[in-house]
Steps between C-alpha positions, in 0.01 A plus 500: 500500500461870450136577531339820377420667831331798334483680170376825350445637152389814318472658157496855368130490412395393850735764639324759284820647356493361143838552337756586771873501561492285813311204643328498835339235717398414856781293645411151626590410858846345536760408759876531532675250272211455257541516124310774316452388139364776271381457141423805279367532143493805270409527131490748216305513175716467185827557678746385759352512851650727765746359753473459880786598731632282782451665844784511750525178701317295236630248246377479141474126436408530134313708242359381167353673194241365259412756229282755686524337845776510761507297824721539810574281803662664806571355846627600843573336837327707771706635792207619714137418564238640262733656247326711234515416131647812335358687202684372191601777256393467134711675235396761244145624512392194698257223426201317631623216723416195710689395813483207739700411812532161671629467858683167546650392835753219532695578180857369472690823431839332557470232236244676282262660501417361154553152355397408150277725296346522155363787295321508163316742276202395295406762245129559514383164635159516663567221752877481543669200661705559811866399467629208709812461709654220703543561872853488638416457869237358731210713623537764230248776444426551131367833378324525163457847347310600185559852367258586222409787271150586376283223649386414851621184677213292631673218679672164453385159386636173367677418826473206737709661773272591795779705659513737199318817601435822314568784744382804306451654159536871417404691184573867429263527201498826312531413132734350242860493613420618849300214643742289706399182676681296760403180683700293750457140621682317776591131498673257736730210417631297792750293297793613290536387138130532419361704213245771584303726268344420163149605592288736289421862576147611409440843342232669294694511170846547346773733618877527550612272789804455724487192725724401792550195718731578798624253761549668840727302734407460866688444822284200595357655816163602361206281418268478202169676477225287649130530447230345709172526310374158393362374271645709222229657289506581131275794409506465126238705318403201290511230762502528878676185617679369808871418506507219748852360472786589733763594241533844650551353844749240384733772370560630848463183699765331287743777589504363853481853645261601777353833395440610861869546576702398191636186668462143382147361512424312819472126445332233716603134471298189587525124454248402233441168678518549877369860512199448271161363611280422196210421730476857636672676207742649755874562475718530811778763496632568850485874582392595148423863600232536232172691516172395341484664160875485435593372156754221454641347181553124483853379418564123453871561566601208272263259676128422473229725641204351687223409258272805460779758491658626178858619470512878447137561595387755761287423805327695773602391850240404760669480838383204711744565783856627546641181348230396250345646187247422226507642148238664278532565129634843397527422128250590233294721729211633296311825537229467760686237702534586868864519608590265781525776760258753355180409682565172672162371380584374149836331540657335204513121512776338705759322287425128512826315572439139402848347547844566643789615286866418534803671652534856623275754328476874550268798500631846411307762699355755258436823689257614235160634601227379265188708437216378283413800281164356400517645149247410238602784268154658484573808710151470640550606860331713619181452294395807307248639255733460205848386409655829607467391860673165453830639608693264725586150605670401820511302816692478823593295799442560871730331749376368832840584648681802349815416304840669476585616146849625585727404212205368299422593141146502363387531142298359214508395140236524230477531123293772340432663167276755669661841534268608782625262768681583820574293808533575869599321820365620835656391829315560828648438842320385812430863601331583171792709372582428140711561192374496144749409227440562132664208321443596137415804297212503257505586134799290393328174396726303731556136415633221719561734792663423830455795738651512846453664840777492759352637828852587616591713199224562245354849493133470583225688318329584829552429869259547789670561834803280574465165328657212699640241258569263791129458578310468171136394529374538141649486150283612212580483129299690238507539122315809383357591163444874454205630303345833399136594465383840374162668490368824354174692532352810350592731787837380614782257440591275787678170527662263741801291415704243684850640542823300515437447869139393453349824629187669372598828333232767481555731202278749319201716577496878466447800724129517418440127536757357741504126556390361837484180701186379326684530167790310652277220630302461179816491292681262736214253466607449141827365635373274772202474727731347760740793528251778577180529700257773600326417828319837502492833320782625724707181530738342249723193530799435275738204501759666279707819534356823362691770315333833425669647195673330213848623584661842519713445189206437268371830366150383409445295817347782699222397735204678657372300794259600775432233759413651836305376804567132424652197672747280309625168639793276399438154653846363437430138580238433237334208677621605844708185546739371237449685174779743422421543134511879512839537663638587159605842625431729789125549534381855534465828314754680283443848361723551197359765271621779276493871581154575357317225690241558770440240774279528807459218750438714807294364789559141388596205717748238381544178692633145480551192714876542459714808432474655155662796327367848423755664271545826315755420230840657560527627142152651479548853367378804689175649379260209531203582723493211749269526802519231767394710798328322789591158357514216753742210449435183698830304483614723218868587465522833317770665291471868401722739309643838605246712310195315636260673738341248737216618721331316787599148397468215749745211511387194700733201532710439187852636504425871516622738235803594295424868465812636325449840667161558339258737672285304747238674712303332778600138427410223744728200563339218697632153586767513229698179457838666553602482865819711462291800397173537310684749280867590460512878535731710282641842579329640190159342561180696437265319737261690727209406722603132514330264746669177611317219679687193629434138407730377778616728780857395421472639145644839408306766312801662335850387416779759462816351353698816421618784724345839424204724577144365467172693522206326667213713374190408701594133542303287746592161651268242658583168662879494462726435797767690309395720208825567314777252417824690432721243327772754414802393700672840517444871449216719625131452424295815561122453511298821469138475611264746335128571484408298807695185422510240777828481689642161397687249708809361331785250506836554335773273366760760589404832346429793733130591487369851572126569501369853471151644478564864425202732522513874439430784743462818299388860466516618141497875573782546750730771366869451435744581786238388755598251766267208567486263795308170487443358846342165594288591799404138568861389523631837634768512231603745232485352150640788297641851530605651169495812286275518193677568172444451130137605481199272509438510873604247760488119503653233721485120478472294814538121516200334662700178533740650754512624856446860382128488423194281469163541343277690746776708658429870564734718297569871571605732219679830570634752249688828562678745271730798558751642256677822604223765523195294399318209666186285496286418797557153642267229358394193701260207429448147626359192328475120508752307286346246260632259234422772248722750686396840637435817300479833686463715187131571552548587867624851428790703360772718650411866573730800521633590845378863491682655801828328404481623142406848629797505736719378209800396707679164474409297810815290473704811595324542840787340688399622845232230518556126553283206599557334836294185451595351834333786684238589237645850481606743233834629627581865425860624501497844342823698464341842563238364743215620281288304248162515329208259489526522117849351517364215712223439243746501212732259685206266568407479130859414421541251783192288413668422165773315695456132593496586873267794460244328275477222758499699830381857434266460204172690556574632850560865397242704312628826356154656494591843370814703451497603872330201669627145566310230688658191653259202504612318813255213426727401208832570669534653846787730413625819670776753447831470692747791511826314553698824564527667839426832334125586476346440155264752342243362256329757281286509187164385626312250706617143573274281709387147573152380411421427868617854596773350723848649504727452195816529716666188638531479876881462476541784254700814571316830476279558193311824441230488233438855373148474367334824388148414399276690269146557631187513296134554574235334292231748405209465264532231237869410499480202271670271755372148554359419845821317586716788383283745694534293818877489460516878459288560811718262704813710450630616840501855635831686541496427870437131443781484250743678733419259779556205264843633400593551867395143580710368213810687617461381859 
């Protein structure tokens, strides 16, 4: 048959749009070849309702009008996975609306998709009767739709068909003529020619109605919806009673279809005389392939069953050996009975076979898992101080050997007139990973429900890690009743309520009197003493999720909460062994507040025995003051939003953090349960000061899955064999290390990885047009030679993760400047390179080169001079054989702005005064070399070496230095310093000077 794989619904009131010109809804999951069946209602007060247009690619099956109400049915065969349901356009000025969509696989589009159908209108009947139709084919799906104006639809009754299930009910509300209602049920009829329908819809009072009964034809490859909870429980407000017959089971067993794969049910045959031993109650079936706990259905096959067995009854199998079995009763199981395989200590009685039968009999193998729900209808677990805490019933089964649920469908059925009921199924695998499925919504007063989970297809409400459906260890089923309890006091208003996912919501308080953890604990005790505890003034235990804030869309649900310096624990296994009663939703904390709220939970510790969630709601508006600085999460998996500011949080175990590019400073990630990377880093992340500590050395601290540039701002890594896991298969990944970040090791799936740690070498006051050389003395290598432009001084970035430089290297800084007729003295400093860089600004600034500026001649035009680095000589080749020491000084100031000069001649010539130049041979042992055969005359003043040795190279041609000194005698108080006085006295006599010149010439 065509089963309803998924469905979705919406209405204009829930959507918050009121009257609108188009519908909208979240599309249910679907696959290629599925049928999307959409039903829409609109209405109008005292007039003809607006119309709905058919979208491209869709078929309008039918539309009907009843006074102020109009109903539509559209359908489409999908051509791709997960197609979206479009917005349907409403004519005129629009209307309030309701919409529902069913996803049905296995529909016969060739011969159908529809068989018989019926439609009626019923004026203002309060409880209209559904029309009936006769099926035209086997295994038909039958869809019942009630469109209604003015009054809410509460459910269905007056039916004996256990396979008839109400899927959903929607109501737009809003006033006379605008309040549309729609409800849809699904049914299954395995045989053609049968009449289906005729049940009664339940509503609050009269209203205009349009009712449909549609037969959807199937291709015969799909199987009916199965459900495995047993016994079936009726939760009637007047009388809680057990349904102990197997009518529901017979419907599917009689179809002869195995729900695990859609094939015929497996059958086992035996001779009722030779294969039956009444003395041991054993039946021999060679190679039966059964497992203890399997369910079989007895079939007399036209013969006589052994005495003790009843045709059509169900039995648990107890395997004696590979060829022999015993049977235990699986009929009429009452609440409180131990299932055959549940504990192994309270087995049901073995079927007493007292005599042989006759002929060949059979067992059909019913692959239906049976769970005793243990319902008594009192909702009294856990115990509490008052009825508000009596909020759930449930039970589960633990398997000694994990089972494979591939292809298996799980579900339940119960009757209820209580509009606060919801049901969940939780599946846990042998590794403790799990999925939580919400089977039914609350608030619809569901009656006679069959709700289904298909682990292969059904969208889960929550999943922890990667659930393995092939190795299921536990199945838990829960029915929940939601309650609200409010309190007020003279100074503040504060209340807790159980939300739709059974979480404690903290709402209220004010800025002067914020609520706190003591308020939370005292209030929670009104719900249940079993769900909260307070071991000490700083410790709190909670067995249910917590939400701070009543929701961002509720204007008056602002919250003021201050709960710092506390420890909060979520012990997820309530009794530490088998109780999963609080797996109704993800345990943990959610912060969902409006813009005026104030929440502080800084310096708190949150922990659990299994991973929990710590979530800032995605739709929380900006403006709320939320402080969770220095929070520690033990097994907490956090989700933040882009505008959050997270400071000094610690994440231990759990699954790390989904940070959505929020600002995170100084986070710590330790032993996170995500081996591919404790976080997945984005190009636009805002994380700084992060510390990563490995659980296993083979883990990775960071995963990078996209090529691009990533900043590691003061990141540190401890215990990882490889720190970064680059899963991008192509492109370039650039990692920039800043502010002392550790240099990470990495592996790559194919992308090219470049790691840089650029630090800055700078001097903020170097003037424009200066030339600067940066030289690594430790490595004897020049790092930079460049001219300063643009103002703002000089800066240069060097990569510490390269061969160019390392922390601790000695760096030399040189700066020179000469532009036409002006120049600065050369500037030189040295320093040690650190991870913070190297700043020479405070070491000193450039000074004017006085003699050069006084001479005021462009040194670059002194072409008679050139540097002979090989011989450490300044070659002179003057056209008229005469030059001046001033021209040499000007050339020197120009030449040390060149890359060769700033490296080889820097600092070796000191132009002391306009007519005196000293060569410091300790810096560079240079001399003058006249490369012409003609004698060279040097005039203009004194040129000498600091050691008083000759300035003329031994291979030089003739050089005459015409030095005419000026003599002075110090008398009285001259004002000279002692050093200046000594220098004056040391000046040579004329005879001494003449002798020196003669020596130079020779």
